[in-house]
N, C-alpha and C positions, 0 to 999 in steps of 0.2 A: 772512180778511186780507181788508179788502179794498183794491182793486187799481185808482186815480182816474184817469186822462189825457183832455186835450184839443187834440182833433185839429182844430181853428179857431184858429187865431189869425193875427193880424196881428200886423207890428209897423212900423216906420220905412220899412223893405223896403218898401213895397206902398204904394203915393200914399192911401190912408182912412185909415190910423193914425197916430196918436205917439207910442207909446211903443215904447223900446227893448226888445230882446233880452231887456237885462241889466233888464228891470224889470218885465220880462213873467219873467222866470227867476225873481225874490224873491218874487215877488205869487205863482206858482203853488207854490211851495216855504210857499209862511204857509200854503196851501188846504190842507198836503198833497197834490198830486197826485205825484205818483208818476212818471208820464209829461208831457211835451206835443211835437207838433211845429206849427212853425210852419209854418203854409200862405198862401202870401204870393201876390197877385196879377199873373196872369203874362196878358198877349195877344199876338197879332201883325195884329190888328187893332188898325188906321194911325188910327180916331178912339172907341175906346177910353180910355180915363181911365189904364188903367196900361201902357200902352202904349212899348217902351221908358223904364217904370222904371222896372224891381225889374231889382239889382245881383246876379250870381252868385255872381260873385269871393267881394265883398265876407259876405255873406251866407252862403256856406259856411264863411268863418275864422272870422267871430264866433262861431259855433256852432259850429263847436271850441273855440276858445281856451273860451267856456262851459261845454261842455257837459267840459270839462277841473280848468275853477274847481271848476263845484260837480259835481265826478264826485262819486258813492254820498249826492247828496240830491236828485239828478230825472233822468231820464234825456230830455234834449234831443236830437229829429228835424226833418229838413226837408223839406222839403215846401213843395206848393202848390197855388192856385186858378187853377184855367182856364178861362175865356171864352171858348165858343164851338171848343167842342174841332173837331167838323166840319166847319166852315167852312174852317180852319189845319192840318185832320189831319198831312198832311207837315210844315208848320214846328211842329208840337206834337214828335212821334214822332222828327224830328231832336234838338231840342232833348233827349228827354226821355232819348236816348239818347246824349249828350254828358256829360251830367250829373248825378251822384250823390243820388238824389232817392224819398226814404224814401219817401212818402205822396204821391197828388194825389186833387186834389176835382176833379172838371167838374164846370159851374154856368152855366147860362143869366145874363147881364148884360146883357145887349145882345138888344134884336126888331125886325130888321124894319131893322136900323144904329142902333135908336133905341134910349138906357137902361128900361132893361127900368123900371128903378125909379123915377127920375122921369117916366116918360113911362107908362108903360102897366103897375107897380103897383096907384096909386093909384085910378084909376077901376076897379076890380073890390074894392076894400076897404070 
């Protein structure tokens, strides 16, 4: 028996996504996924697009509600995708201690204070 999961999904709780968590859950069930983890963008860099965008309280509440609604059909976990962790280590560590998070992705979204994807990635490809 296969166990299928996806641990890198963004919903409307991330600045760059437009699917609701429930839309994602329904699609994931239709794809026979057993488990998903929403990994919304969070940043402590005032220049980052995700700075002060994410709302953990509403996010956690919605995941709890949908976990009950779809219990037995799919496991829904809550995660975050961090940018530039080494630059904001103290802020992230404090945040992680205060919130119930199942999974964390560490990413590089900015390079030398500039958006990595827009400014730098294209010249390397």
